[in-house]
N, C-alpha and C positions, 0 to 999 in steps of 0.2 A: 778232032776239029782243028782246021788250019787257021781259021780266022782269030785274030787277037781281039777279043771283044773289048778289052780295056782300051784299046786304041780308038774305039768308036765313040768313047765318052768325050764330052766337052772337056777342054783343058782344066777348067776349075774343078769339075767333079772328079776327074781322073786322079787328081792329087789329094783329094780329101781323105781324112781319116774319120770314121764314124764317131759320133758323140758317145762317150763312155759314161753311162749312168752309174750311180752307186750300186754296189754289189747286192743283188736280191737275196732275201733271206732264204728262199727255196734253193737257190744255187749253192749257198754255203752249206745248207743241210745235206744236199746231195754229195757235196765234195768231202765233207768231214764227218757226216753222220751225227751232227750235234742237234740237240732238241731245244735247248735254251739259248736262243740267239736274240740279241737286240740290235736294231738298225738305227744308227745315228749318223747316217751318211747322205741323206737326200733332202734335208730341210723340210721334212713333212711335219704335219701337226700331230704331236703325240697323243692328243685327246681324241683323234678320230672325228668324223662328222658329228654335228649336233643331232640330238634326238628328233628335232623337227625335220631336219633334212632326211634322216633315215626313214621317217614316216612317209615323206613325199616320194622317196625312191621306191619304197615298198608298194606305194599306191599307183605307181606309173606302170600300167599294164599293157597298153596297146603299142608294143614296140614293132609290130608288123608294118606300121605306117611310117613314112618318112617324117622327120621332124619339121617344124616350121623353119624353112631355110633362111628366113629373114630374122629369126629370133625376136619377133615383135614384142612379146610380153617381157622378155628379159631386157630388151632395149628400153622399154618404157620404164621399168624399174630402175635401171641405171641412169636414165635421163633425169628421173625425179631425184635420185641420190646426188647426182653431180650438178643439178640445176642447169642442164643443157638440153638442147633439142635432140631427139633420137638420131638425127642425121649426122651428129658428131661422133657416133659410136660404131666401132667395128668389132665383131665377135670373132674369137679365135679358138682353135683347138689347143688351149693353153696359150699363154702370152707368147711362147716361143713361135707359134704359128704366125703371129702378127709381125714379129721381127723379120721373118722370112718374107712375108707379104710386102713389107716396106722396101726391102732390098730388091725384090722382083719388080715392084712398081716403079722404082725411081733410079736404080743403079744399073749401069752397063759396064762393059770392060773398058770403057773410056773414062771411067770415074774413079775417084778415091773415096775410101771409107775410113773415118778416124775413130779409134777406140783406144782405151787405156791398157797399158801393161797390167797383167793379172786380172783382166776383165773377164766377164762371163764367156764361156767357151763358144756359145752360139754365134757371137759377133764375128769371129774369124771364119766360122763355118759358112755363114750365109754370104760373107764378103767373097770368099773364094769360090763359092758355088756360082756366083754371077760373073766371076772373072774380073772383079774390080781390084784395084791396088790397095794393099793394107798400109795404113799409116798408124803405127803403134806408138803411143806417147808414153815415155817412161813414167812409172808411178812416182808419186810424191808421198812419202810416209805410207806406202802400200795402197794409196788411193789415187783418185783422178787429179791430175794437174790441169785444171781448166784453162788457165792462161796459156799454157803450152799447147793445149788442144786448139784454142782459138788462133794462136799464132801459126799453126800448121795448116790452116785453111787456105786454099788457093782456088784457082779457076776450075780445077778438076774435082774439087771436093763436092760430093753430093749428099753425104750422110754422116752424121756423128751419132755414135751410141754412147749413152751415159747411163750406167747402172747406179741407181741411188735408192738404198745402199747397194754396194757392189757385192757380187758373189764371185769368188769365195772369201774376200777379205773382210767384208762387213763394214767397210769404210763408207762414209757418206759425204756429200758436198752440201755446203750451206746455201741458204736461200739467196743471199747476196751474190755469192760467187756464181751460182747458176744463172741468176738474172743478168749478171754482167756478160756472160757468154751469149745468152739469147739476144741481148740488146746489140751485140757487136758482130754476130755472124751474118753473112749475107742471107737474104730471104730465100735464095734458091738452094740453100743448104738445109736439109731436113734434120732436125734434132730429135732423136728418140730418147726420152727419159724413161728408163725401165724401172718401174716402181713395184716390182713383184713382192717386196717385203714391206710395203707402205704401212700396213696396219701395226706392225711391230716398230717401224722406224719413226713414225710420226711423233713419237714421244722424245726423240733425240733432240739435243740442243741445236737450234737454228736449222732444223730439217724442214725443207719446203714441201708444200703440196703444190706441185707444178701444174696440176689440173686447173687450178684457179687462174692460170695465166693464158688459157687458150684464146681468150678474146683479144689478147695483146700480141700474140705471136702466131701467125698463120702457118709457120713452118714447124711448129711444135707437135710432137706425137707423144702421148703419155700412155704407157702400157701398165696394166694391172692384171692380177690373176686371182682365181679362187683356189689355187693349189696349196697355198701356204696357210695363212691365218684362218681361212674358211674350211680347211680340212678336206678339200675335194680334189686332191692331186690325181687320184685314179680316174676321175671323170673328165679331165683335160678340158678346162674351160677358162678362158681369159678374155680380155677386151682391151681396146684402145680408145682413147679420147683424142680428137683432133679437129681441125677445120673440116667442114663438110666436104670440101673439094678433095682433101686427102682421103677422107673416109670413102668417098665415091670411088677413087682410084683403087684403094685397098680392096673394096668389095668386088672390083672387076677381076682381081687375081685370086680372090678367096675361093677355095674349093666349095662346090655345092654341098649343103648339109654338113658343114664341118663341125657342127655342134649337135650331139645326139639329144633325143627327147629327155632322157633321164637327167643329163647334165643341165639342160635348160631349166627344167623344173626345180632341180636341187639348188641351182644358183639363185633363182628368184627367192626361194625360202631362206637361203643362207644370208642374203642381203638384209633380211628383216630381223635377223637374230643378233641384236646388239649385245645381249647378255652372253652369248657364246663367244663373241669376239673379245669381250672384256675378260672372260675366263681364259681364253687362249693367250692373251697378252700377259695376264698375271702368271700363268704357268711358265711362260717364256722368261719373264723377268726373274722369277724365283730360281729357275734352272740356270739362267745366265750367272746369277750371283753364286750359285752352288759351284759351278765350274771355275769361275774366276777365283773364288776362295781356295779351291783345290790347287789351281795352277800357282797361286801365290805361295801356298804351303810347300809345293814341290820345287819352287824356284824357277818355274817356267814362264817365259814371257809370252804374251798373246797380243793380238791386234784388237783394240776396242771395236765392238761390233754393234750395229743398230739393227741387225737381222735376228733370225731365230737360229743362229749358228755362230761359231767362233773359231778362229784359226789360232792354233797354239804352235809355238816354235819349240821343237823337241831338242834343239841344240846339236843335232846330228842328223844325217840322212834318215828321213822318217819312214821310208818304205818298209824297212825291217820291223819297225814298231807297228806299222799298219798290219803287216803279216802276222806278227805275234798276237795282236788283238783279234784278228780273224780266227786264229787257232783256238781261242777261248770263247768264240761266239760273239764278238763285239765288232760290228761293222761301222767304220768311220770312213772319211774320204781323204785319200792322199792328194796332194796338190802339186806334185812334180810337174804335171802337164801344164800347170799355170806358171811355171818358172819359180816355184816355191818348194824346193826339194826337202827342206827341213821342217816343213809345216804339215799339220793335219787339220782338216776342217771337221768340227764336231757339231752335229745338229743338236739342239736342245731337246731332251727327251723328258719323260716323266721323272720324278724325283728318284724313284728306285732304279731306273735305267741310268741316270746320271751317276748315281752312287756306284753302280756296278762298273761303269766305264772308269770312273776315278780310281777305284780299287785296282782294277786290272792294269791301268796305265801306271800307277805307282809301283806295282810289282815289276812290270817290264822295265821301267826307267831305272829301277834299283839294280838291275842285273848288268 
């Protein structure tokens, strides 16, 4: 073939590197022949879906028909939960889907997108895909420097991404600091507050529920997901709350039937299961304490986290430690690609999984 197919791609896409997810358990089993593997790499809920959700999944039989493309029933349930009209809601194939929709709907190669150093990897991906300029604001104590982000806004700025809490660092911005930014950025700048870990983070000190401000800020988009606290990562379903005009534009670029029938039914049931969410949060709090205690004992520093994961500083390049953990069947997440070469991100698991990780890490760090 004489044609250079790469040269046919748009400039933004040609330069992209695909998103690298946490290493799958099956892949490590194939590579090393291990049977007892634990995965603490992708911020998944270690409890799995609730029994109510599993029952609904089992009862969803007619998958030969297309799902309701509007997601009517789920939107009604979300509208009741958030006390908004359904036209404020956009459904996504995970909240990642919505992040891309926002970029596609509002950003061109004539615009700039602002996000923080060490921020979620999808922000630079979608920015580059649409050919926009990246404005990366240096982190402050591993987290977002909102005054600096505000100061970076100019006539070309069209979009600001704020992860609250941030992945992978777990840091969070306070209610007052976020309000200050929203009150001072121009209305033509869309501010996306990514609250994928809201159910875990809402117990953190001064953590805001920015969805309560939708009536004040027409340029605010709040994204949430069922992948984390609700335990539905494999079904890929998330949503956004915004002004109806923004939701209308997002729905214009949303792919048809981007939520499958099983996911829609499961999400409606998951929303109603407050007992399961309380259990998930309790497991996370206990596991976070377990890891922090172990890090303190080992003399390792870590970044305080409001999510269901924590970043630990290994005190030396962490990739070798990551590989050593893989060799004994423990999957965590290296953060070199986030500009954090000495850190590992560990998802909170079940108590037994946390204990195994702690023991293996202590052994490796002692060598």
